[in-house]
N, C-alpha and C positions, 0 to 999 in steps of 0.2 A: 482531493487528493486526486493523483496524475497517473499517466498511463506513457509507457516504454511500450514500443513496438520494435523486435528484431526480425530483421526478416533475413535468417540465416538456418541454418540447422545445427542445434544442439542438443547431445545426445540422444542423437535419432528424432528430436521432436524439430518441426518447424514453423514461423512463425511464432514467434514466442510471443507474450503480451504477460509485460510486469504493472500490477496497480501499484504504486508504491504512494508515504503519508511524507506531507514536510507541514512538519505542525507548524500552527499561528503563531506568530510573536506572540501574543497572548496566555499560550500555554507556558507554564514554570515547571519547569523538572522537578520530579522530588528531588532527584542529585543532579550534582554538577558532572556538564558532561563535556568534554575539553575540545571536542568540536561539534559541529551543528551535524544533528542526526537526519537523515532520511531512512524511514521504514517503508521495508516491502510488506506489504499486505498480499500479494501472491501471486504468483506468477505459473505459467499454464500456456498449452497449446492455443492459437487464436484458430476458431472454426468459422465464425460469422464475424461480420462489421460490429453487431451491434449487441448491447448488455440488456438480457432479460432482466425483469423484477427481481428473480433471486436475486442473481450478479448483483445489483446495487444492494440488496438487502446485506449479504454479504460482507459484503465491501465495508460499508458503513459499520456490520459489529466489530470485522477487523479495527477500525479506527476507534471505537467506544472501545474496543481493549486495550492497544495501546494505551487509547489517553488515562484510562482507568489504573495501571499499572505503572505508569512512569510518570504521569504528569499529574499535577494538584489539579483537583475537580471540586475546588471553592466557588 
């Protein structure tokens, strides 16, 4: 998973953080995807520099949901 920081104001919110996932090469999709996929796990306004334990658990849960629903889990 990766983080993208947007230092702009969008919809009245500034300093947007986007957490996204680029699936590893060993994940096999359940159906053919014509282009590589980048999954957005969460987007929210940044309030501090670090991540809490709760944030990290939430991001991991989002990653697990993407893998369970769209990739083979053998």
